[in-house]
Every structure is written in structure tokens, then in C-alpha cells.
C-alpha positions as CSV (number, residue, x, y, z in Angstrom):
1,M,74.2,-116.2,64.1
2,S,75.3,-112.9,65.5
3,D,75.5,-109.9,63.2
4,Q,78.8,-108.2,64.1
5,R,79.8,-105.5,61.7
6,Q,83.3,-104.6,61.2
7,P,84.1,-100.8,61.6
8,L,84.9,-98.9,58.4
9,P,88.6,-98.3,57.8
10,E,89.7,-94.8,58.6
11,P,90.9,-92.6,55.7
12,P,94.5,-91.8,55.5
13,P,95.4,-88.8,57.8
14,G,95.2,-85.4,56.2
15,R,93.2,-86.6,53.1
16,G,89.9,-85.2,54.3
17,S,91.2,-81.7,54.9
18,Q,92.8,-81.7,51.4
19,N,89.4,-82.6,49.9
20,T,87.8,-79.8,51.8
21,L,90.4,-77.4,50.6
22,F,89.8,-78.4,47.0
23,F,86.0,-78.0,47.4
24,I,86.4,-74.5,48.9
25,V,88.9,-73.4,46.2
26,G,86.6,-74.8,43.4
27,G,83.6,-72.9,44.9
28,L,85.6,-69.7,44.9
29,V,86.7,-70.2,41.3
30,V,83.1,-70.7,40.2
31,L,82.0,-67.6,42.2
32,V,84.7,-65.4,40.6
33,G,83.6,-66.7,37.2
34,I,80.0,-65.8,37.8
35,L,80.9,-62.3,39.1
36,A,83.2,-61.7,36.1
37,F,80.4,-62.7,33.7
38,V,77.9,-60.4,35.4
39,M,80.3,-57.5,35.5
40,F,82.1,-57.8,32.1
41,G,80.1,-60.2,29.9
42,G,76.6,-60.7,28.8
43,D,74.2,-58.2,27.3
44,S,73.5,-55.6,30.0
45,G,71.0,-53.7,27.9
46,T,72.9,-50.3,28.3
47,G,73.5,-49.9,24.5
48,P,71.4,-48.0,22.1
49,S,67.8,-49.3,21.7
50,R,66.7,-50.7,18.4
51,T,63.0,-50.5,19.1
52,R,60.9,-47.6,17.9
53,T,58.7,-45.7,20.3
54,T,56.0,-43.2,19.5
55,A,54.5,-40.6,21.7
56,E,50.8,-39.8,21.5
57,E,49.0,-36.8,22.9
58,P,46.4,-37.6,25.6
59,A,42.8,-37.3,24.5
60,S,41.0,-34.1,25.4
61,D,37.7,-34.1,27.3
62,T,35.7,-33.2,24.2
63,D,37.2,-36.1,22.2
64,T,35.9,-38.8,24.7
65,D,32.2,-37.8,24.7
66,T,30.9,-38.5,21.2
67,T,27.3,-39.3,22.1
68,T,24.6,-36.8,21.5
69,A,21.5,-36.3,23.6
70,Q,18.1,-36.7,21.8
């Protein structure tokens, strides 16, 4: 028995370029959606902060040496 394979049928003319166009347009729509979310949506952290911070004075040289020589 010889194994002769039939060639695959060719798609209708013009259909491949239409699928490519749909793919490109879909990618652009997703890209615009992501850019719009980054620019206008989401929490960008530029609002007022709700965390409390405290400032401490640095220790002086005399505060760090508490040992006495004997």
C-alpha cells in the first residue's frame, strides 16, 4: 500500500487577510484599554496618605556610649 496524502483544501480567497485584520484590530483595542486604565483608572497613590509617620532625632555621641570604665 502506498501512502499518498491528499493536499489540504485552500481557504477561500481573502479570508486569511480578514482574520489578520480582526486580530490586529483586537490587539489595538486591548492596548487602548490597558493604556486608558493606567492613565485614568486604578489607584495611582497620589492622594493623601493615611499612614502616620513620626520623626525622631538622631542619637548624640554621648547617648550611644553608656558603659563606664572600671
